[in-house]
N, C-alpha and C positions, 0 to 999 in steps of 0.2 A: 839626688836621692842615693842613700847607701844601698848598694845592690845586695848586701848580706854579710853575715859573719861566718868565718871559717876557722876550724881548728885543724892544723896540719901536723900529723904525727909520723915521725920517721927517725930511726936511730942513726942514719947517715947524715951527719951535719952538713956536708956539702950539698947533697940533694935537698935537704930541708930548707937551707937558706936560698938556694936557687929557685925552688918552687914558691917559697914565701914571697920573694921579690917579684916574681911573675904575677902572682895572684894579687898582691898589693897594687901592682901596676895596673891591673884591671879594675881597681876600685874596691876590692873586697877587704873588709876588716879581718886581718889574718893574724892568728896567734899560733905558736908552735910548741911542740912537746917532743921529747926523745924517748920516753918510756911510757909503758901502759899506766903506771901509777900516776905519773905526772899528768897524763892526758885525762885520767879519771878525775883528778883534783880540779883541773880546769873546767871540765864538763859540769862538775858539782857546783862550781862558782857561777857559771854563765851558760845560758841556753843557746848554744851555737845553732845556726841554721844547717850547716853542713860540716861533717867530720870526715877528713880524708886520712886514712890510716894504713900504714904498711902492715902486712900480716906478720912479718918477722920482727919482733921487738925483743930487747934483751931480757925483760923480766916476765913477759907473757906474750901470747900471740894476739893478733888483731881481732880474733873471734871473741876473746875475753872482753876487749874494749867495746866490741859491737854489742854484746849482751848488756854491758853496763849502760851504754848510751841509750839503747832501746828501752831499758827499764827506767832510767832517770829522765830522759827527754825523748819520749816516743815520737815526737813530731820531727826530730832532727833526722836528716838524711845522712846515712853512713856509706861512704865509698871506700872499699878496700882496695889496696894496691899491693902488687907483688912482682918480684923479678923472676919468680919460678912458678908461674901459673899453671894450674891443671884444671881440667874440666870438673874433677871431683870437688876441688876447692871452690870453684865458681858456683857450682850447684849448692854446696853447703852454705856459702855466703848468702845467696838469694833466699834459701830456705829459712835462714835465721833472721832475715829482715833487712839485709843490706840493700841499698838502692842500686848499686852497680859494683862491678868488679873489673879493675883495670890492670893491664900488664905493663911492666916497665920494660924499656924506657918509655916514659909518657910523651905523647905528642901534644904540643900546646893546644892546638885547635880541638883535639879530641877531649882533653881535660876540661877546657873552657865550656865546651858544649855539654859535657856531662854535668858540670856544676850548674849551668843554666837550667838544665832539665830538673835537677834536684831542687833548685830554688823555685821553679815553677810548681813542682809537686808540693813544696812547702806552702806556697801561696794558696793552692787548691785546698790543702788541709785547713789552713786558717779560715778560708772562706766557708768551707763546710762547717767548721766549728761555729763561726759567726751565724751561719744560716740555722744551725741546730739551736743556738741560743734564741734566735728570733722566733723559730717555730715553737720552742718551749714557752716563750713569753706569750705568743699569740694563741697557741692551742693547748698549752699545758694547764695543770690544775690551778696555777696562780692566776689564770685569766678568768676563773669562775669566782665571782665576788660573793662573800657571805660569811657572817660570824654567828648566825643563828644556829642553835644546837642541831636543827635538822640538817643544815648544810655541813656542819662539822662531821656529823654522822655519815653523810654521803661522801665527804672527802676521804674519810678513813676507809670506807668500803671500796672506793675507786682505787686507792693506793694498794689495797689488799689484793684486788683481782686483776690489776692492770697487767702485770707481767706473768700471766698464766694463759692457758689456752681456753679457759672457761668462757662459755657463751654467756653474755650479759643481756638482760632485758631492762631498758630504761623506761620507766613509767612516769606519767605526768601530763598536765594539761598543755595545750598548745602555747608556745611562747615562754616556757619555763627553762629553756636552754638544754634540751635533750641532745641536740647535735653537738653543742660545746662539750657536754659530758662525754659523749662517745669519742670525740677527738682527743680529749684529755686522757682517756683510757689508752687509746692508741699511742699517744705521744709518750706516755710513761712506760710503755711496753718495749720488749726487745724487737718488736716489729716496726719501730718508729721510722726506720730508714726504708721501709717497704711502703707500697701504696696504701692510702686510706681512700676508699671508694664509697661514696654516698649515693643511695638510691631512694628517691621519693616514691614509695609504692602507691600512695594515694593519688599521685598526679598523672598516672598513665592508665589507659584501659588495659584489661587483662592480657589481650593478645600482644600488645606492645611491651608490657611489663615482662612477660615470659621471654621475649626476644632480648630485652634489655639485660635481664639477669643472666641468661644462659647462652645467648648468642644464637645465630642461625646460619644456615648455608644458603648461598645464592640460589634463588628459584624455589625455596621451600614454601613461600607464600607470596601473594601479590605484593609487589613493591620491594621484595628482597632481591635487590640487584647485585649486591656484593656480600661476601662472607663477613660475619661479625662475630667476634670472640665472646662478647658478653662481659658483664661486670664482675662475675665471680672469677673468671680467668684473669681479668685485669687486676684483681685484688690478690692474686696468688702470692703467698708469702706475707701478705699484710692483713688488713682489716676491711671488712665490708660492713657498712652501716645501713640497715634496712629500716628506714623511717616510715612510720604509720603502717606497720606490717599487718595491723588489723583490717586493712582495706584490701588485702590480697585474697584472690579467689582460692577455692579449695584445691583446684588443679595445680596452681602455681605453688601452693603450700606444700603439696606432696613432693614436688621437685626440690624445694628448699630443704625439706626433711631429709631427702636423699643426700644432699651435700653435707648436712650436719652428721649423718650417721655413717656414710660411706666415703665422704670426701670425693664424690664423683659428680661431674657435670657433663650433660649431653646437650649439644646444640640442637635447636629446632631443625628438623630435616636431615639429621645426621645419625648414623649408627655408631659412631666412634665415641668411646667414653674417655673423658679427660680427667686425670687426677688433679686435685687442687689442695693446697694447704692454706686455709683462710680462716681467720677468726671472725665470728659473726657477733655483731652487736645489733639488737633490734630495739625499736622504740614504738610506743603507741600511746594514744590518749584515750583508748577504749578499754572497757573492762572485758578482757579476753575470756574470763570465766563465763560471763553472761553471753558472749558471742558463741562459746562452745555449746551452751544450753540451747541457743537459737539454731544451732547447726551451721553457723557461719565460720567456725574456726576449728581446726583439728586439735583434739586433746593431746595426741602424741607429739605434735609440733610444739604445743604450748609447754609441755613438760621439758622438752629439749631446750627451749628458749629460756625457760624460767629457772635455770640452774642458779643464777644469782640475780634476783630482782633488785633493781636500784631505783628508788623513788626520787624524782626531782620535784621539790615542793613548789606550790603556787606562791606567788609573791605575797598574797594576803595572809599566808601562813607564816611568813617570816618578815613581818613589817619592820622590824628593827634594822633590816638590811637596806631599806629604801634610801636612807641618807648616804650610805656607802656607795650604792649604785648611782645615785645622782652625781656624787663627786667623781666617780670613775668615768661615767659617760661624758660629763662636762670636760674633764681633762682630755679624754680621748678625742672628742670632737674638736676641741680647741687645737690640739696638736695636729690632727689630720688636715685641718683647714687653715692652719696658721692664724687662728683667731686669738684675741685677748681672752684670758680666762675670766669667766663670770661666776658669781656666787648666787646662792639662793637664800632669801631671808628665812629666819626661823619660822615665821608664820606660813610661808610657802611650803617649807619642808614638812611642817606639821600637817597641813592640808593634804599633801601628797602621801604622807604615811597613812592617813585615815582612809584615803581613796581605795576602793576594793581591787583595782587593776585587773579587770577581767581578761585583758590581753597579756597579763603577766609582764615579765622583764622586757619582752619585745615592745609592748605598749609604752612602758616607762622610757625606754631608750628613744622611741619616736617623739614622745612629748618633750623630753629634755633637748633633743636636737632642734625641734621646732622653736622652743623657747629661746635657745641660744641664737637662733637666726632672727627671730621676730622682735626680740627685746633689745632696745638701743642702750639701756642703762647697764652699768656694771653689776648691779644687784637685781635679781629677778624677784619681784614681790608677789604676794598672794593674788593681787588683782590681775597679774599678768597670766595666771594659769588658765587653761581652757575651761569653758563654762561647765563641762561635765564634772570637773574636779571641784570647782568653787561651789557649784550647786549642790554637790553631794554633802556639803557641810554648812550650807547657808542656814542662818537662824531665821525662821519664818515668823516674824513678830510684826503685828500691825502697829502703826503710829498711835501713841496713847490718846491724842486729841481726836481720833476718829471713832473711839469707842466710849461707851458710858458704863457698861456693866462687864462683869467678869465673863458672862456668857457671850457677849458680843466680841470680847477680846479673843476668847477661845475659838469661836466660829470663824472669825476673820483669819486667824493664824492657820487653822485647819484648811480653810479654802485656799489660801496662798500656797500652802504646802502641797496640796493636791494638784493645783495648777502647775506648779514648778515641776513636780514629778511627772505629770502627763507630758509636759514639754520635753523633759529629758528623755522620755521613752517614745518620742515621736507620736504622741497622742494615742498610743496603743493601750486599750483598756486592760486587757488580760495581763500584759507585761507589767503595767503600773500596779495592778492589784497584787501581783506576786511580789514586787519589789517593796511595797509598803506593808506587806504581810496582812492583807485583809481579803475576805472573800469578794469575788467579783460582784456578787449581788449587793454587798454592802457598799462597794464603791459606786455602783449605779445609784443607790439611794442618796449618797453624799452629793453626787453630781446633780441630782434632781433638787436636793435641799438647797444647794448653793447657786442654782440657776445656770449650771454649766450644761449646755445642751449637746445632744448627740446627733451627728449627721446620720440620716436614715441609711442603714445598711453599710455605712462606711467604716464604722468602728473607730471613729475619731472624735475627740472632744472639741467643742467649739466654745470659746470664752464668751461671757455675756456681752451683748452689744453686737454680735455677729448678725449678718443679714439672713442667715439660715434659720428656718423655723422647724419645729418638730413636725 
């Protein structure tokens, strides 16, 4: 492997050739220049890994070349050399961005070690750049799929607020991608290199949530064996995402409000106040205005959080994005598991577009993943879809030879429809009545009309022929 490319700049031709021979002998691709202008031309033509430059050049000093190199190829490491070194020059060189400052005569081992360290830093910069690209791809706005106008509107708002200090509240049903939206805001902001800390507020009891957010001192409560700094301090300089903030108690809400207004955090069991610089993004699937009316949520915290409300639409509200999401998840799962790519038939896609997706994008992803695992063929057909999706769009028509009149045809079709809907809803009468948009009393009349009996006190429907009696 080529260990790297160097540009050696010195007006002393003897030193220049001797150093170039030594560096080439160590395997470096080495070019030379004797003036600042010549070196600038070389740098403009080729992105060198390391530039070694003497401070005293005939047409300009090495500091001028340092400025040009940092502007043109900021990833390049610049090492300045001089036979008349001073502490002031060394400090100025480092302040301007030089990697190191060496005094002549140069010692071979010292020079080689310095170049190796510079190459190592260059590799770290490249890896960080690659990691940043991976993070942008995984958590950036491009990872949120959608062409629907509601999604385009959300994208515009995310880009507008991302690089500000503004508190954002992400609203939407469970499974709509609120966490992905929060991550995208963080990744687009100037805080992207700082922590992104997520807290599931609804997953912890209030006593534990308070400790999780603000930290605690050892001995402050039973089980507090060690000091804990808390999520707000962990997120200092970055972003904290408070998921399902509507489940937070009033006591904890007051402490969150203090962080938003004063930038102060106090651990449980401590009198010390800690200052934090943290951007807050909150999410909820609850109507916080109704929670305020019930006395479950502080109105002052709501107004602090609701500076920029951002709505993440349900999948049924952006059905035209379903084919895009199917393709995206199919490719993603195939790449992650080294599977052969599979396609969905037009009929299967059409059925999935019409399905209401109560679990939103999360449910769609799970269905696509399951189909890719369970289907052996390269094309997934409508018949391969889960029963709840196929049943949602099944045509409930009796066979013509079983009926004689139009009334018989209508009654059999209605009976099959009701039985199928009852089965889809686990034989729950109330839920089925709501889904088919009929009063429960009317559904009971239909069950009686078609001989579909009800288990006493069980609330379940029993198809004709069952051993159970009324």
